[in-house]
C-alpha positions in Angstrom: 7.4 1.0 21.0 10.7 0.3 19.3 11.6 -3.2 18.1 14.5 -4.8 16.3 14.2 -7.8 13.9 16.6 -10.0 12.0 15.1 -11.0 8.7 16.6 -13.9 6.7 15.4 -14.3 3.1 16.4 -17.0 0.6 15.5 -17.5 -3.0 16.4 -15.4 -6.1 17.3 -12.5 -3.9 20.7 -11.5 -5.1 21.5 -9.2 -8.1 17.9 -7.9 -8.1 18.5 -4.7 -6.1 17.2 -6.1 -2.8 19.6 -4.4 -0.5 19.4 -1.0 -2.2 15.6 -1.0 -2.3 15.5 -2.2 1.3 17.7 0.7 2.2 15.5 3.2 0.4 12.3 1.8 1.9 13.8 1.7 5.4 15.1 5.3 5.2 11.7 6.6 4.0 10.1 4.8 6.9 12.6 5.9 9.5 13.8 2.3 10.0 17.5 1.8 10.9 19.8 -1.2 10.6 21.7 -2.9 7.8 21.3 -5.3 4.8 23.8 -7.7 3.4 24.1 -10.7 1.1 25.2 -13.8 3.0 25.9 -17.0 1.1 22.8 -17.3 -1.2 20.5 -15.2 0.9 19.8 -11.7 2.2 20.1 -10.9 5.8 18.6 -7.7 7.2 18.6 -6.2 10.7 15.9 -3.6 11.1 15.0 -1.4 14.0 12.3 1.2 14.5 8.8 2.0 15.8 6.7 -1.1 15.6 4.2 0.2 13.0 6.9 1.4 10.6 9.0 -1.8 11.2 6.0 -4.0 10.4 5.5 -2.0 7.1 9.1 -2.6 6.3 8.9 -6.3 7.1 5.8 -6.6 4.9 7.8 -5.1 2.0 10.7 -7.5 2.7 8.2 -10.4 2.3 7.6 -9.3 -1.3 11.0 -7.8 -2.1 11.8 -6.1 -5.4 9.7 -7.0 -8.4 12.3 -9.2 -10.0 13.0 -11.4 -6.9 11.5 -14.8 -6.0 11.4 -15.6 -2.3 11.6 -19.2 -1.1 11.9 -18.8 2.6 11.4 -15.9 5.0 12.3 -15.8 8.7 11.9 -13.0 11.2 13.5 -13.2 14.7 13.1 -10.5 17.3 16.5 -9.2 18.6 17.6 -6.9 21.4 17.6 -3.2 20.5 20.9 -1.7 19.3 19.6 1.8 18.9 21.3 2.1 15.5 21.0 5.6 13.9 21.1 4.8 10.1 20.3 2.0 7.6 23.4 0.8 5.7 24.1 -1.6 2.9 27.1 -4.0 3.5 28.6 -4.5 0.0 29.8 -7.8 -1.3 28.8 -11.2 -0.3 29.7 -12.4 3.1 30.2 -16.1 3.9 28.3 -17.3 6.9 31.5 -19.0 8.0 33.3 -15.6 8.3 30.4 -13.7 9.9 31.4 -12.2 13.2 29.9 -9.1 14.8 27.9 -7.8 11.9 24.9 -9.9 12.7 23.9 -12.1 15.6 23.1 -15.5 14.0 21.0 -18.1 15.7 22.7 -21.5 16.3 
């Protein structure tokens, strides 16, 4: 069964290779989606077969060795049937976020 999750992670998560490592882990697991820095956090949308997706989420809870996670939220989202995992470069302000991610109000 395929699922899609939005993962929002705060803490010391920027400039530690989180997005790139997430992309590598996702690609190896067959998980698709995207990862980006937003304000002072990392936001990831990940989609895949439930067992592989749960492995990916488990890695995200730990993150790269040099990060420190303060909060971790996972929200189930409607499937998008994405075909790859991409890294969105730069830091996006939550005030300018439009269609890249579906933020909860």
